[in-house]
TORRORO-858710 format. One record per residue (C-alpha): residue in one letter; x negated, y, z. Coordinates in steps of 0.25 Angstrom, whole numbers. Each point is the difference from the previous one (the first is absolute). Layout:
residues N
<r dofi="A" px="X" py="Y" pz="Z"/>
...
end
This chain:
residues 294
<r dofi="M" px="62" py="178" pz="98"/>
<r dofi="P" px="-16" py="-2" pz="0"/>
<r dofi="V" px="-5" py="-6" pz="-12"/>
<r dofi="S" px="-7" py="-10" pz="-1"/>
<r dofi="K" px="-17" py="2" pz="-2"/>
<r dofi="N" px="0" py="-12" pz="-8"/>
<r dofi="T" px="9" py="7" pz="-11"/>
<r dofi="A" px="-8" py="10" pz="-3"/>
<r dofi="L" px="-9" py="4" pz="-12"/>
<r dofi="K" px="-12" py="5" pz="4"/>
<r dofi="A" px="-6" py="12" pz="-9"/>
<r dofi="V" px="-13" py="-4" pz="-6"/>
<r dofi="P" px="-11" py="8" pz="-10"/>
<r dofi="L" px="4" py="1" pz="-12"/>
<r dofi="D" px="-13" py="-7" pz="-5"/>
<r dofi="H" px="4" py="-12" pz="10"/>
<r dofi="K" px="-3" py="-12" pz="-6"/>
<r dofi="V" px="16" py="-5" pz="3"/>
<r dofi="N" px="3" py="9" pz="-11"/>
<r dofi="T" px="-8" py="-8" pz="-10"/>
<r dofi="K" px="7" py="-4" pz="-14"/>
<r dofi="I" px="5" py="-14" pz="1"/>
<r dofi="S" px="-4" py="-6" pz="-15"/>
<r dofi="S" px="5" py="-11" pz="-7"/>
<r dofi="E" px="-5" py="-6" pz="-13"/>
<r dofi="I" px="2" py="-15" pz="-5"/>
<r dofi="I" px="-16" py="-5" pz="-3"/>
<r dofi="D" px="-5" py="-10" pz="-6"/>
<r dofi="I" px="-10" py="-6" pz="11"/>
<r dofi="S" px="-12" py="-8" pz="-5"/>
<r dofi="P" px="-9" py="-10" pz="8"/>
<r dofi="A" px="-10" py="12" pz="0"/>
<r dofi="L" px="11" py="12" pz="3"/>
<r dofi="A" px="5" py="-11" pz="11"/>
<r dofi="E" px="-14" py="-1" pz="6"/>
<r dofi="K" px="0" py="16" pz="1"/>
<r dofi="Y" px="11" py="1" pz="6"/>
<r dofi="L" px="-5" py="-11" pz="11"/>
<r dofi="G" px="-11" py="9" pz="2"/>
<r dofi="Q" px="10" py="10" pz="8"/>
<r dofi="N" px="6" py="-11" pz="7"/>
<r dofi="I" px="-3" py="3" pz="15"/>
<r dofi="G" px="3" py="-6" pz="12"/>
<r dofi="N" px="11" py="-7" pz="-7"/>
<r dofi="R" px="9" py="-14" pz="4"/>
<r dofi="N" px="-9" py="-11" pz="2"/>
<r dofi="L" px="-1" py="-8" pz="-16"/>
<r dofi="R" px="10" py="-11" pz="-1"/>
<r dofi="T" px="-7" py="-9" pz="-9"/>
<r dofi="Q" px="11" py="-9" pz="-3"/>
<r dofi="K" px="9" py="12" pz="-3"/>
<r dofi="V" px="-12" py="4" pz="-11"/>
<r dofi="K" px="0" py="-12" pz="-5"/>
<r dofi="Q" px="16" py="-1" pz="-2"/>
<r dofi="Y" px="1" py="14" pz="-6"/>
<r dofi="A" px="-12" py="-3" pz="-11"/>
<r dofi="R" px="8" py="-13" pz="-5"/>
<r dofi="D" px="11" py="7" pz="-2"/>
<r dofi="M" px="-9" py="10" pz="-9"/>
<r dofi="R" px="-8" py="-10" pz="-7"/>
<r dofi="N" px="13" py="-7" pz="-4"/>
<r dofi="G" px="7" py="13" pz="-5"/>
<r dofi="N" px="10" py="0" pz="13"/>
<r dofi="W" px="-3" py="12" pz="3"/>
<r dofi="H" px="9" py="12" pz="-1"/>
<r dofi="T" px="-1" py="14" pz="2"/>
<r dofi="S" px="10" py="5" pz="12"/>
<r dofi="G" px="1" py="12" pz="9"/>
<r dofi="Q" px="-10" py="-3" pz="9"/>
<r dofi="A" px="-12" py="8" pz="-1"/>
<r dofi="I" px="-12" py="1" pz="2"/>
<r dofi="Q" px="-3" py="10" pz="10"/>
<r dofi="F" px="-11" py="10" pz="4"/>
<r dofi="D" px="2" py="9" pz="12"/>
<r dofi="W" px="-3" py="15" pz="-2"/>
<r dofi="N" px="-15" py="-4" pz="5"/>
<r dofi="G" px="-2" py="-9" pz="-13"/>
<r dofi="R" px="0" py="-11" pz="9"/>
<r dofi="L" px="7" py="-13" pz="-7"/>
<r dofi="I" px="13" py="-5" pz="12"/>
<r dofi="D" px="8" py="-8" pz="-8"/>
<r dofi="G" px="-5" py="-9" pz="-13"/>
<r dofi="Q" px="-13" py="-8" pz="6"/>
<r dofi="H" px="3" py="-15" pz="-3"/>
<r dofi="R" px="7" py="6" pz="-13"/>
<r dofi="C" px="-13" py="7" pz="-4"/>
<r dofi="E" px="-9" py="-14" pz="6"/>
<r dofi="A" px="11" py="-10" pz="-9"/>
<r dofi="I" px="-4" py="9" pz="-15"/>
<r dofi="I" px="-14" py="-3" pz="4"/>
<r dofi="E" px="2" py="-13" pz="3"/>
<r dofi="S" px="9" py="-3" pz="-11"/>
<r dofi="G" px="-10" py="10" pz="-10"/>
<r dofi="V" px="16" py="3" pz="-6"/>
<r dofi="T" px="3" py="17" pz="-2"/>
<r dofi="I" px="15" py="2" pz="6"/>
<r dofi="R" px="8" py="12" pz="0"/>
<r dofi="A" px="4" py="6" pz="11"/>
<r dofi="L" px="5" py="11" pz="7"/>
<r dofi="V" px="-11" py="10" pz="9"/>
<r dofi="V" px="3" py="10" pz="10"/>
<r dofi="K" px="-9" py="10" pz="6"/>
<r dofi="G" px="1" py="12" pz="9"/>
<r dofi="L" px="8" py="-8" pz="11"/>
<r dofi="D" px="-3" py="2" pz="14"/>
<r dofi="P" px="-7" py="-9" pz="8"/>
<r dofi="Q" px="10" py="-3" pz="10"/>
<r dofi="T" px="8" py="-6" pz="-11"/>
<r dofi="R" px="-9" py="-14" pz="1"/>
<r dofi="E" px="9" py="1" pz="13"/>
<r dofi="V" px="13" py="-6" pz="-8"/>
<r dofi="I" px="-7" py="-6" pz="-11"/>
<r dofi="D" px="5" py="-14" pz="1"/>
<r dofi="T" px="10" py="1" pz="10"/>
<r dofi="G" px="12" py="-3" pz="-8"/>
<r dofi="A" px="6" py="-16" pz="-2"/>
<r dofi="K" px="-7" py="-8" pz="-8"/>
<r dofi="R" px="6" py="-8" pz="-15"/>
<r dofi="S" px="-2" py="-14" pz="4"/>
<r dofi="G" px="2" py="-9" pz="-12"/>
<r dofi="S" px="14" py="-5" pz="4"/>
<r dofi="D" px="2" py="16" pz="-2"/>
<r dofi="A" px="-6" py="-1" pz="-13"/>
<r dofi="L" px="7" py="-11" pz="-5"/>
<r dofi="K" px="12" py="7" pz="5"/>
<r dofi="F" px="-2" py="12" pz="-10"/>
<r dofi="A" px="-4" py="-9" pz="-10"/>
<r dofi="G" px="14" py="-7" pz="-1"/>
<r dofi="F" px="-4" py="-12" pz="9"/>
<r dofi="D" px="13" py="1" pz="11"/>
<r dofi="R" px="0" py="-15" pz="4"/>
<r dofi="Y" px="-9" py="-2" pz="11"/>
<r dofi="P" px="-11" py="10" pz="-2"/>
<r dofi="N" px="-7" py="-4" pz="12"/>
<r dofi="L" px="-2" py="-15" pz="-3"/>
<r dofi="V" px="-2" py="4" pz="-14"/>
<r dofi="A" px="-11" py="8" pz="3"/>
<r dofi="A" px="-7" py="-10" pz="13"/>
<r dofi="L" px="2" py="-10" pz="-11"/>
<r dofi="A" px="-8" py="5" pz="-10"/>
<r dofi="R" px="-11" py="3" pz="9"/>
<r dofi="I" px="0" py="-14" pz="3"/>
<r dofi="A" px="0" py="-5" pz="-15"/>
<r dofi="D" px="-9" py="9" pz="-2"/>
<r dofi="A" px="-10" py="-4" pz="10"/>
<r dofi="R" px="1" py="-16" pz="-3"/>
<r dofi="E" px="0" py="3" pz="-15"/>
<r dofi="N" px="-13" py="7" pz="1"/>
<r dofi="G" px="-7" py="-10" pz="10"/>
<r dofi="F" px="4" py="3" pz="14"/>
<r dofi="L" px="6" py="-6" pz="9"/>
<r dofi="K" px="-6" py="-15" pz="-5"/>
<r dofi="T" px="-2" py="-6" pz="14"/>
<r dofi="S" px="13" py="-1" pz="12"/>
<r dofi="M" px="-10" py="9" pz="9"/>
<r dofi="A" px="-3" py="10" pz="-11"/>
<r dofi="T" px="4" py="13" pz="5"/>
<r dofi="S" px="-3" py="12" pz="-12"/>
<r dofi="I" px="10" py="5" pz="-7"/>
<r dofi="P" px="-3" py="13" pz="-7"/>
<r dofi="A" px="9" py="11" pz="-2"/>
<r dofi="L" px="8" py="4" pz="-13"/>
<r dofi="T" px="3" py="14" pz="-5"/>
<r dofi="N" px="13" py="4" pz="-4"/>
<r dofi="S" px="-2" py="-2" pz="-14"/>
<r dofi="E" px="-6" py="-12" pz="2"/>
<r dofi="V" px="12" py="-5" pz="7"/>
<r dofi="I" px="10" py="5" pz="-11"/>
<r dofi="L" px="-8" py="-7" pz="-10"/>
<r dofi="W" px="0" py="-13" pz="7"/>
<r dofi="A" px="15" py="2" pz="1"/>
<r dofi="E" px="3" py="2" pz="-15"/>
<r dofi="A" px="-10" py="-10" pz="-3"/>
<r dofi="N" px="9" py="-10" pz="10"/>
<r dofi="T" px="15" py="2" pz="-2"/>
<r dofi="D" px="3" py="-13" pz="5"/>
<r dofi="A" px="-6" py="2" pz="13"/>
<r dofi="V" px="12" py="6" pz="6"/>
<r dofi="N" px="7" py="-12" pz="-2"/>
<r dofi="A" px="-8" py="-7" pz="10"/>
<r dofi="V" px="-1" py="12" pz="11"/>
<r dofi="A" px="16" py="-1" pz="0"/>
<r dofi="L" px="-1" py="-14" pz="2"/>
<r dofi="A" px="-10" py="3" pz="12"/>
<r dofi="H" px="8" py="11" pz="5"/>
<r dofi="S" px="11" py="-11" pz="1"/>
<r dofi="T" px="-8" py="-8" pz="8"/>
<r dofi="Y" px="-11" py="4" pz="6"/>
<r dofi="K" px="8" py="3" pz="14"/>
<r dofi="K" px="3" py="-15" pz="1"/>
<r dofi="L" px="-14" py="-5" pz="-1"/>
<r dofi="Q" px="-5" py="11" pz="9"/>
<r dofi="I" px="-11" py="3" pz="-11"/>
<r dofi="T" px="-6" py="13" pz="-4"/>
<r dofi="P" px="9" py="4" pz="-13"/>
<r dofi="S" px="-11" py="6" pz="-9"/>
<r dofi="I" px="-8" py="-11" pz="2"/>
<r dofi="W" px="11" py="-11" pz="-2"/>
<r dofi="A" px="4" py="10" pz="-12"/>
<r dofi="Y" px="-13" py="-3" pz="-6"/>
<r dofi="C" px="1" py="-16" pz="1"/>
<r dofi="L" px="12" py="-2" pz="-7"/>
<r dofi="Y" px="-5" py="10" pz="-9"/>
<r dofi="E" px="-9" py="-11" pz="-3"/>
<r dofi="L" px="8" py="-11" pz="1"/>
<r dofi="E" px="10" py="4" pz="-8"/>
<r dofi="K" px="-11" py="1" pz="-12"/>
<r dofi="V" px="-1" py="-14" pz="3"/>
<r dofi="D" px="15" py="-6" pz="1"/>
<r dofi="G" px="10" py="13" pz="2"/>
<r dofi="P" px="12" py="-10" pz="4"/>
<r dofi="L" px="-10" py="-9" pz="8"/>
<r dofi="A" px="-4" py="15" pz="9"/>
<r dofi="I" px="14" py="2" pz="0"/>
<r dofi="E" px="3" py="-12" pz="8"/>
<r dofi="F" px="-14" py="1" pz="8"/>
<r dofi="A" px="5" py="12" pz="7"/>
<r dofi="H" px="15" py="-2" pz="3"/>
<r dofi="S" px="-1" py="-13" pz="4"/>
<r dofi="T" px="-12" py="3" pz="9"/>
<r dofi="A" px="8" py="12" pz="4"/>
<r dofi="D" px="12" py="-7" pz="5"/>
<r dofi="M" px="-7" py="-12" pz="4"/>
<r dofi="R" px="7" py="-9" pz="-9"/>
<r dofi="G" px="-5" py="-13" pz="-5"/>
<r dofi="F" px="-11" py="-2" pz="10"/>
<r dofi="V" px="-5" py="-14" pz="-2"/>
<r dofi="G" px="-7" py="-3" pz="13"/>
<r dofi="R" px="-8" py="9" pz="9"/>
<r dofi="D" px="-10" py="-2" pz="-9"/>
<r dofi="D" px="8" py="5" pz="-12"/>
<r dofi="P" px="-12" py="11" pz="-7"/>
<r dofi="R" px="12" py="12" pz="2"/>
<r dofi="K" px="3" py="-2" pz="15"/>
<r dofi="V" px="-15" py="-2" pz="2"/>
<r dofi="M" px="-1" py="14" pz="-6"/>
<r dofi="L" px="11" py="9" pz="7"/>
<r dofi="D" px="-4" py="-6" pz="14"/>
<r dofi="I" px="-14" py="6" pz="-4"/>
<r dofi="F" px="9" py="13" pz="-2"/>
<r dofi="Q" px="8" py="-2" pz="12"/>
<r dofi="R" px="-9" py="-3" pz="9"/>
<r dofi="A" px="-8" py="13" pz="-4"/>
<r dofi="A" px="10" py="8" pz="1"/>
<r dofi="S" px="4" py="-5" pz="17"/>
<r dofi="G" px="-15" py="4" pz="2"/>
<r dofi="Q" px="-1" py="-17" pz="-1"/>
<r dofi="R" px="-13" py="1" pz="-9"/>
<r dofi="R" px="-6" py="11" pz="-7"/>
<r dofi="K" px="6" py="8" pz="-9"/>
<r dofi="P" px="-6" py="-5" pz="-15"/>
<r dofi="G" px="-8" py="11" pz="-8"/>
<r dofi="T" px="5" py="3" pz="-14"/>
<r dofi="A" px="-9" py="-11" pz="-6"/>
<r dofi="E" px="3" py="-10" pz="11"/>
<r dofi="T" px="14" py="1" pz="-3"/>
<r dofi="I" px="-3" py="-2" pz="-17"/>
<r dofi="Y" px="-7" py="-12" pz="5"/>
<r dofi="I" px="9" py="-6" pz="8"/>
<r dofi="V" px="13" py="2" pz="-11"/>
<r dofi="F" px="-9" py="-5" pz="-10"/>
<r dofi="R" px="-3" py="-12" pz="7"/>
<r dofi="A" px="14" py="-1" pz="4"/>
<r dofi="W" px="4" py="1" pz="-14"/>
<r dofi="N" px="-10" py="-11" pz="-6"/>
<r dofi="A" px="5" py="-9" pz="11"/>
<r dofi="W" px="14" py="0" pz="-3"/>
<r dofi="V" px="-2" py="1" pz="-15"/>
<r dofi="A" px="-6" py="-12" pz="0"/>
<r dofi="G" px="8" py="-7" pz="11"/>
<r dofi="T" px="-10" py="-2" pz="12"/>
<r dofi="T" px="0" py="4" pz="13"/>
<r dofi="L" px="-7" py="9" pz="8"/>
<r dofi="R" px="-6" py="-4" pz="15"/>
<r dofi="Q" px="-5" py="14" pz="2"/>
<r dofi="I" px="-6" py="13" pz="-8"/>
<r dofi="V" px="-13" py="4" pz="5"/>
<r dofi="P" px="-5" py="10" pz="-9"/>
<r dofi="G" px="-13" py="2" pz="8"/>
<r dofi="K" px="-6" py="7" pz="11"/>
<r dofi="T" px="-1" py="15" pz="4"/>
<r dofi="N" px="-13" py="1" pz="-1"/>
<r dofi="T" px="-2" py="-5" pz="-13"/>
<r dofi="N" px="5" py="0" pz="-15"/>
<r dofi="G" px="10" py="-10" pz="1"/>
<r dofi="N" px="4" py="-9" pz="-11"/>
<r dofi="D" px="-2" py="6" pz="-14"/>
<r dofi="I" px="17" py="3" pz="-3"/>
<r dofi="P" px="5" py="-12" pz="-11"/>
<r dofi="K" px="5" py="0" pz="-11"/>
<r dofi="L" px="16" py="-3" pz="-4"/>
<r dofi="R" px="3" py="-13" pz="-4"/>
<r dofi="S" px="13" py="0" pz="-9"/>
<r dofi="A" px="11" py="-11" pz="4"/>
end
């Protein structure tokens, strides 16, 4: 049976670069050294500024750790993996310790970063947060955005990404958030609301009044105790159900928060609502209200 051409190794001269010895060492990379490395960054992929900022935050906050993921150079001395880390070192002004590998075949870059990326939920699982890690990671991102001045109005759309380390730190600092996540997980389907946004809303409602937040979620999901069609819970529920059936535009993250907070405030105050109008889509919308207590 003939041997496939692709299975045979081609003979190369001993002085061919394929015989270059691959070296690896742990190096303390200062901003100056990172800048030198970037001078060897030729023809790499486009720089993602947001990713650089994420890495730089981790470096400044002491959340960057040495791993087996190396900064890599080919046998021509060209940087083929590590430009975002080098840019982050410069932006953060911090020296980090990293594995540096040199002497790789230039074709190595074709298989770099082709593996599955670890998500925030993956990081939570590794850190021992095994209850609803997907929802907790998404909740962390929304909560962090709100805490840092984003999503102030009902039509706001900007939600900065978090690094995996930041997701873990948030979860460690807000261990009670899993209660809101569990409540959201058990009720979101009946409301036909995005579970992560519902989890964030319940997380904030439970800070105001835990038992009342539970009653608000379950009574809305079960359509229990509605007082007429102007009951705030029914008005809220109608919006999400109509959106799910295609009868209205699906509300975004900030708009959903606005709708839930408006319904909650009216409900705890014992007042009715004819409608909830977050604002026009071509504007910033109305300010998301502060939550009221009973």
